[in-house]
C-alpha positions in Angstrom: 9.1 -6.4 29.3 13.3 -6.3 28.4 14.8 -9.4 26.6 16.6 -11.8 29.7 20.2 -11.6 30.3 20.8 -15.0 30.0 18.9 -16.4 27.1 18.6 -19.9 26.5 17.6 -21.1 23.3 17.6 -17.7 21.5 20.7 -15.2 20.9 20.4 -11.7 20.4 23.4 -9.5 19.0 24.5 -6.3 17.4 26.5 -6.9 14.6 26.9 -3.8 12.6 25.9 -0.6 13.2 21.8 -0.1 14.1 21.6 -4.1 13.0 20.5 -6.6 15.1 20.9 -10.6 15.1 18.5 -12.7 16.3 19.5 -16.5 16.4 16.9 -19.5 17.1 19.2 -21.6 19.1 17.8 -24.9 20.3 19.6 -26.9 17.1 19.3 -30.1 19.0 15.9 -30.0 18.0 15.7 -28.3 15.0 15.1 -24.9 16.7 11.7 -26.0 17.5 10.0 -23.3 19.7 9.0 -24.5 22.7 7.0 -22.4 25.8 10.5 -20.2 26.9 11.5 -19.8 23.3 8.6 -18.0 22.4 9.1 -16.3 25.8 12.3 -15.2 25.1 11.4 -14.7 21.5 8.5 -11.6 22.7 11.1 -10.6 24.8 13.3 -9.8 22.0 10.9 -7.9 19.6 9.7 -5.6 22.8 13.3 -5.1 23.2 14.3 -4.3 19.7 10.6 -1.8 19.8 12.2 0.0 22.6 15.4 0.6 20.9 14.3 1.6 17.5 15.6 3.5 16.2 19.1 4.5 18.5 20.2 1.6 18.8 18.6 -0.5 16.1 17.1 0.3 12.7 17.1 -3.4 11.1 16.8 -7.0 12.0 18.4 -10.3 10.8 16.5 -13.2 11.9 18.1 -17.4 11.5 18.7 -20.2 12.9 21.7 -22.0 14.5 22.8 -25.9 13.3 21.4 -27.6 10.6 18.2 -26.0 9.6 16.4 -22.4 10.1 13.1 -23.6 12.5 11.0 -26.6 12.1 7.8 -24.5 14.0 6.3 -25.8 17.0 7.9 -28.9 19.4 5.5 -31.6 19.0 6.6 -32.2 22.6 5.1 -29.1 23.6 1.6 -29.9 21.5 1.2 -33.4 23.4 1.3 -31.9 26.6 -1.5 -30.2 25.4 -4.0 -32.9 24.2 -7.1 -33.3 26.1 -6.7 -29.3 27.9 -9.4 -27.8 27.9 -10.6 -25.6 24.6 -10.3 -22.4 26.4 -6.7 -23.3 27.5 -5.6 -24.3 24.1 -7.1 -22.1 22.3 -4.6 -19.2 25.4 -1.5 -21.2 24.2 -2.0 -20.8 20.7 -2.9 -17.5 21.2 0.2 -17.4 23.0 2.0 -18.5 20.0 1.0 -16.2 17.1 1.7 -12.9 19.4 5.2 -13.1 17.7 4.0 -13.4 14.1 2.2 -10.4 15.5 4.8 -8.8 17.1 7.1 -9.2 14.8 5.4 -7.7 11.8 4.4 -4.3 13.5 8.5 -3.5 13.8 8.9 -0.6 12.2 12.1 -1.6 11.3 12.7 -3.7 8.4 13.1 -7.2 9.1 15.2 -10.2 7.2 15.2 -13.9 7.0 17.9 -16.2 6.8 16.4 -19.6 5.7 18.4 -23.0 5.5 17.8 -26.3 5.4 14.7 -28.3 6.0 12.1 -25.6 7.1 8.7 -27.1 8.1 5.2 -25.9 9.8 5.9 -23.0 12.2 9.0 -22.2 10.9 7.9 -21.1 7.3 5.7 -18.0 8.1 8.2 -17.3 10.8 10.7 -16.7 8.0 7.8 -15.9 5.3 6.8 -13.0 7.0 10.1 -11.3 7.3 10.5 -8.4 4.4 13.1 -9.7 3.3 13.9 -13.0 2.7 17.1 -14.7 1.7 18.0 -18.4 1.4 21.1 -21.0 1.5 20.5 -23.2 -1.7 19.7 -26.0 0.4 16.7 -24.4 2.3 13.3 -26.4 1.5 10.1 -25.2 2.9 7.5 -27.7 3.7 4.0 -26.7 4.8 3.5 -30.3 6.8 0.0 -28.9 8.9 -2.2 -31.0 7.0 0.0 -34.1 7.6 -0.2 -34.0 11.2 -4.0 -32.5 11.3 -3.5 -28.9 11.5 -4.4 -26.0 9.3 -1.3 -23.5 8.6 -0.8 -20.9 10.9 1.0 -17.7 11.9 -0.8 -15.6 9.5 0.3 -18.4 6.4 -3.1 -17.8 5.0 -2.5 -14.0 5.0 0.7 -14.2 4.1 1.5 -17.0 1.0 -1.0 -15.5 -0.7 0.6 -11.8 -1.3 4.0 -13.7 -2.2 2.4 -16.1 -4.5 -1.2 -15.5 -5.0 -4.3 -17.5 -4.2 -4.2 -19.8 -7.0 -0.3 -21.2 -5.9 -1.4 -20.6 -2.1 -4.0 -23.3 -2.3 -1.4 -25.7 -3.8 1.5 -25.2 -1.1 -0.6 -25.0 1.8 -3.4 -27.7 1.1 -1.3 -30.3 -0.9 1.9 -29.8 1.4 4.5 -30.3 -1.0 7.9 -29.5 0.0 9.2 -26.2 -2.0 13.0 -26.0 -3.0 14.9 -22.6 -2.9 15.3 -22.2 -6.7 11.2 -22.8 -7.3 11.1 -20.5 -3.9 12.8 -17.8 -5.5 11.1 -17.8 -9.0 7.6 -17.8 -7.2 8.7 -15.3 -4.8 8.8 -16.9 -1.5 13.0 -15.6 -1.5 14.2 -12.3 -2.2 17.9 -13.7 -3.0 19.6 -17.2 -2.3 22.9 -17.3 -1.8 24.7 -21.2 -2.2 25.6 -21.4 1.6 24.1 -20.3 5.2 26.9 -18.0 5.6 26.8 -16.3 2.4 22.8 -15.8 3.1 23.7 -14.2 6.3 26.5 -12.3 5.0 24.4 -10.6 2.1 21.3 -10.3 4.4 23.4 -8.1 7.1 25.2 -6.0 4.6 21.4 -5.1 3.0 20.4 -4.9 6.6 23.4 -2.1 7.5 22.5 -0.7 3.9 18.8 0.2 5.0 20.3 1.3 8.7 22.2 3.9 7.1 18.6 5.2 5.5 16.8 8.2 8.0 14.8 5.8 9.7 11.5 7.7 9.8 11.5 7.7 6.1 12.0 3.3 6.3 9.2 3.2 8.7 7.0 4.8 6.9 7.7 3.4 3.5 7.5 -0.3 5.8 4.1 1.2 6.8 2.5 1.9 3.6 4.0 -1.6 1.8 1.6 -2.6 4.8 -1.2 -0.8 4.9 -1.3 -1.8 1.3 -2.2 -5.6 1.3 -5.9 -4.5 2.6 -6.4 -0.9 0.6 -7.1 0.2 -2.3 -5.1 2.5 -5.0 -6.6 5.7 -4.0 -6.3 5.1 0.1 -2.7 3.9 -0.5 -2.1 7.1 -2.7 -3.7 9.1 0.1 -1.4 7.7 2.6 2.0 8.3 0.1 0.9 11.9 -0.6 0.7 12.4 3.7 3.7 11.0 4.3 5.2 12.8 1.3 4.2 15.7 2.6 5.9 15.3 5.5 9.3 14.0 4.3 9.4 17.8 2.4 9.3 19.5 5.8 11.3 17.1 7.3 14.9 19.0 7.2 17.1 15.7 6.4 15.0 15.8 2.7 16.2 19.7 2.5 19.9 18.5 3.4 19.5 16.2 0.7 18.4 18.1 -2.1 21.6 21.1 -1.1 23.6 18.6 -1.9 22.1 17.2 -4.4 22.5 20.1 -6.1 25.9 21.2 -4.3 27.4 18.2 -6.2 26.3 19.4 -9.6 27.2 22.6 -9.2 31.1 21.3 -8.8 30.4 19.0 -11.7 30.0 22.2 -13.9 32.7 24.1 -12.6 
């Protein structure tokens, strides 16, 4: 599936060499996801994967308007009340495809979060490899307050960032966390004063990443992902295999030759 030619609830553009920008663009409802928005989001993921690495080697995701995303549209949820279990299960599974597909992208993903970020919007941001935030960002796992459990991979993502004990407190008590506390806990990579500054910083970082040989970045991202559920010995074995491939790659030989050539010039 390719990205629709006329997106209604999402924006998708190239903002720098090798860098794509994905924007949640439903600000009138705080960028809440409905069915069409999810269809568009999944189509964009397909487009990103198909365009890697020739067109895109890093992707930034942000929200339009006053906040990043407030998760699923409650109007849509209300429509599902009373439906048979198999229909509800299929509906929820469809939404969770995004988390799996986004996490599986070979290129690094960078979130730019701002304003109140609640419900499913929280893991949609935290699942990204790097997470930039504006100072007015407040994340709130409010699932419990409406009778739901955190989802979109929350039970995997949050403990990996802050530890199991703190994850219990964040997800079960559902207390809001501001940008400063989120940075201290490790939810955020960096906090900037405004959304615009956070977006500029994330785009700049994405451009740096996009300039690195893409297979090197993809190898490292895969190792980091696999290490979540691998032992040290398994991770080391994967690193050895990847590094052996790198040593045999012409790009590595060129970099080494360039290093010694530069050192020889300095010495002469």
